[in-house]
N, C-alpha and C positions, 0 to 999 in steps of 0.2 A: 431340720437344719438347712442352712443356705447351701447353694451349690459351691462346694469347695473347689471343684475343678475350675470354674469360672473365676473365682476369687484368686486362685493360684495364678492363672494366666494373666489376670489383670495386674497382680502384684509384681510379677516378673516380666511383664510385657511379652508374653508368649503368644504368637499367632499360630493356632493349631493347624492352619492351612498353609503356613509358610514352609517351603521346602528348602533344602540346603542345610549347611552346617554339619559338623562332624557327628556321626553316629558311632558310639563307642562299642567296641567288641563286647559281645555278651549282653548288651542291652537291647531294648525293643528296636526293631529295624524300621525302615520306611523313610520317606522324605521329611515328614513332619517331626517336630520335636515332641516326643511322647510325654504324656502326663499319666502317672499311675496313682490311683486313689485307693486306699485300704482303710478299713475300720476295725476296731477292736472294742468289745463290750466292757462295761463295768461289771461288777459282780457283787453278790450279797451272800453272806454266810447266815444260814438259818440256825445251824447248830455247830458247835465245835470250835468256834473262833478262839476261845480262851482255853487252849489245850496245851499239851506238852510240846515244847519247842522241838522241831525236827521229827516229831512222831505224831502230829495231829491227825485227827479224823474229822472230816467236815461234811455237813450237808449244805450244799451251796447251789448257786445258779448264776449264769451270766444274766445280765439284765438288758432290757431294750433301750439302753442309753449308751452312747458310743463316743469314742474319740476317732476322728478321721484325720488321716495324714495324706497329703498329696506330695509327690516327688517328681522332679524333672531334672535334666542335666544342664550344666552351665558350660560355657566355653573357657572359663578361667578356672582357677584352683580354689575358689572360695566356696565355703559351705554356708548357706544362708537359711535362716529360720524365721518364719513369720507366724505368730499366733493371732489368727484373724479375730477371735473373740476378744482379745485383750488389746489389739492394735500395737503389739510389741514386736520388735525385730531384734534378732541376735545374729552374730556371725562368728565364724572361726575358719580354720583350715585343717586339713588332715594332720599336718605336722604339729599343730597345737591342739589336737583333739584330746581334751582332758576335762575333768570336772571343774567347774567354776561356780561358786555359790551364787553369783549375780546372774548366771544364766538360767537358774531355776528350771522351768519346764523344758528348755532346750537340752538340758543334760540328759534327759530320758531319750531324746532322739539320738544324741551322741552315742548312747549305749548300743543302739541298733546299728549305727554307722560303724562302730568298732567291730562288730561281728562280721560285717561284709568286707571291711578292710582286711581283717585277718584271713578271710577266705580268698583274698586276692582279687576281688572285684574292683573296678575303677571308680572309686568314690571321691576322686580329687575335687571335682566341682559339681555340687548338687544344690538344688533349691528345695526347700520344704515349706509346706503350709500346714498348720495345725488348727483344728477347731473341734468342738465337742459339746455335749449336753449332759455329761456325767457331773452331778453335784460334787463340788470340791471340798476336800478336807473333812469328809463325814464318813470315811471308811468304806467307800464303794470302788476302790482300786482304780482311780483315774490315772495315777502315775504309771502303773504297770500297763494300763491300756495304751498310753502313749508309746511305750517301748514296743509293745506287740504290734500296734498299728504301723509304726515306722518300719519294723522288721518285715512285716508282711508286704508292705508297699515296696520295700527294696527287693524283696524276693521276687515279686512280680515284675519290677522294673528291669532287674538283671536276668530274669527268667532262670533263676538259680535252682539247681537240682539239689535241694536240701529238704529233708523231711521235717515235719513239725517237731518231732522229738529232738532231732539234732539242733534245730533252731532254738528250741526252748533251753537246751543245755548250754548253748553258746551265749544266749542272753543272760543266763544266770552267772556265767563266768565273767562276762563283760560288766554286769552290774556290780559284782564284787570288786572288779578292778577300778571302776569309776567311783564308787561310793565307799570303798574300804570296808565293806562288811558283806557277809553272805546273806542273800535274800532267800526267803522261802519260795519253793517252786509252785505253791498252791495257786496263786493268782494266774500264773502262766498256764498251768494245767487246765484251769477253768476256761481261759480265753481260747485255747486251742481245741478243747474237747466239747464245748457247749453245743447244745442243739435246742431248737425252738421248743418251748413247752416241756422241757425236761429239767428235772432236778439232777444234781450230780453228787455222788458220794465220792469224795476225794481223799485218798490215803497218802499223806505226806511221806510216810515211811517207805512205802513201796512205789510211790508215784503212779499208782493205778487210779483209774477213774471209772465209775459205774454210772450209767445213765438210768434215770427212773422217770418214766412218762408221768407227767403231772395229771392227777385226777381232779384238779381244782378249776375246771372250766367255768363253774358257776360262782367263782370267788375272784376278788381282786386282791392284789398284794399292795399295800400302801406303806411306803417308807416315810417316816415322820422325823424330821430334824428338830430336836428339842431346842436348839439354839443356846443351850447351856454352855457357857465358856469352859473349855477344857484347858486349864492352866496348871502347870506343874504336876502333871499326872505321870510323866515318864518314870520318875523315881518309884512311884507306887507300882507301876507295871513291871519294872525291873525287879522289885522286891518279890512280886508274885512268882516270877520265873525262878528266882533264887530259892524260894520256898519249895517249888515243885522239884527242883534238882535235889535239894536236901531231903525231901520226902522220899524220893527214889533211893537215895543213898542209905537211908535208915531202914527202909523196907527190905532192901537187898541184903541187909545183914542177917535177916531172919529167914527170908525166902528168896532164892536167886531170881533175878529178873533184869532185863536190859532196858525196859521202859515200863511206863505205868499200865500198859495194856496187859502186862503179865500178872496184874493183880486185880482183885475183885473187892467189892465193898466189905465183905467179911474179913479180909486181910487187914483192912484199916481199922476195923472195930477191934480186932484182936491185938492191934499194935497201939491201942490208946495209951498205954503206960510208957511206950517207947518213943512216940512221936509227940513233940510239942503240939498243943491243941491247934494253934494257928496253922501249922504245917499240915496237920492231919486234915483240917477242913479244906485247905487248898487241894490236897491230893485226892480227897474224897470227891470233890467237884470233878476233877479230871476223869477219875475212874468211872463215875456214874454218867458223865457226859458221853463217854465212848459208847456205853450201852444205849444211851438215848439216841445216838445217831443211828445205830442198828435198828432200834425200835421204830424210829421215824421212817426209815427205809421200808420196813415191813408194813407200817401203817399206810404209806403212800401206795405201795404195790397192791394191798388188799382193800384200798379205799376205806380204811377204818378211821373215820374222822374223829370219833371220840378218843381213840388212842393217840392220834396225832395231837389233839388239843391237850391231852394230859401230859404228853412229852414236852410240849412247848411251855406249858405252865410250870412244870417242875424244873425245866432248864433255867427259866428266868429266876425262879426262887433260889436256885443253887448259885447263880451268878450274884444274887443279892446277899445271900446269907452265908455261903461257904467261901466263894471266891472274892466276894466283897468288892465288885467293880461297878456297881450301879450307883444311883444317887436318888434323892427324894423326887426330883422332877420326872425322871425316867420311870421310877416305880409307880408314880401317880398315873402316868400315861398308860402304862401296861395294865394296871388294875382297872382303870375306867374303861379301857377298850374291852377287857375280858368280861365286864359286866353287861355288855351290849349283846342282845339277842341277834344272832347272825354273824358273830365274830367267832371264827374257828380257833384263832390263837393270836397272841401278841407277846412280843419279847424284845429285849434290847438287842441291838446288833452293833458291831464296831468295837473299838477299844475300851469303851466304858467311860465312867465318870462324866456322863453327859452323852452327847452324840445322838444316835438315832434309835428308834424302835421300828419294827415292822409289824404290820397287822394283816392277817388273812381274813377277809371280810366279805360277806355276801353283799351284792349290789343294793339290796333293800335296806341295809343297815348303814349305808354311807352317810345319809343325812344326819342320823343321830351321832355318828362318829365325828362329823364336822362340828356339830354343836358342842360336843364335849371339849373340842380343842379351844373353843371360845372361853370355856371355863378355865382351861389351863393358862391361857394368856392373862386372864383377869387375876388368877391366884398367884402365878409365879412371875409375871411381867415379861415373859419371853414370847415373841411372836413365832410360832412354829411354821415350818415349811413342809409341805407334803408332796410326795411324788408317787404316782401310780407306776408300777413296774410289772413286767412279765418276764418269765424265763426266755432267754433269747438265743440267737445263733452265735457261732464261733467267729473268731476273726477271719476276715476274708478280703480279697480284692473286689471292689465294687465298680471300678471304672478304669478303662484303659483307652486313652484317646491321644 
């Protein structure tokens, strides 16, 4: 990415060597006007994405694609936002700090501002610049990365004595205030707990994160955007969530349980006469996917690649046949990838009904994989986009000047 610090200074006509001007209490001292730059990673879910709301279990990783945010102070009370990649500018004030649909990406920076305003820091006049290389609208958490990068930049700017855990919880509260709905903590947990070349087992219920050192040094992870239009899928996803809720209610009538982790596949088999078939299939996917996350953790730790391949294969089949959120294009891409020698596994990722796949592939098989994508475009008419990714580091301050 380009030098966001220099872009920020040019945009707001800041001379890093110029002394003078008010230095606000609690912010970085010195004669020059400070600029703090922070970055937050995108993320990918390898398993568990379509789980029980508020009780999900995920095998995930931060990815080496980032949102970067630069912040500096102003001498007036304006809050200015500049999206360098888009060439767009937005503005507001602390008094008018609220969600506005037309502000789009700037709303996520406002969430972070709200956190530090509530903590009592002087956020009356600030400049922000935003840029990044996380692919947009394909389920790689670019929106939460904006919030986290902004929050970490402000934490560094004000030298705030706040833990990552408290910052995460305050971001969740501010997110609910701005967007009118409670967000999952999972993306934030990943952004704050990631480590280079580590997978993460993320428990949404307990908010615990376990790191797993990646044994895949000889493999690449390729994310492929199918470019299939995802139109009108929200109603379908809402129905899936309602099915899961209803499945738990029906299961609990025979065997007490607070969430689907309290049940196993035999419980669902025994309840075939009590659960409508569609609800049983949805619930079976959740129950089995929880076990697959644990199996994948075990496979990664023991470097049992055949077991990992089996888990990923069965997970995609379950998303296709039981949870029913795949589509012909995605199924074709996964099947063709799995046929290539040197592919450890391939599976859909994201909200489904199009979107992305990921493929864990040996370097020697990359050429054949690219060739298969040419067949995809010829058959389906969509030009796919591919991104090589690696498990990456957590959100952090990368520049103070």
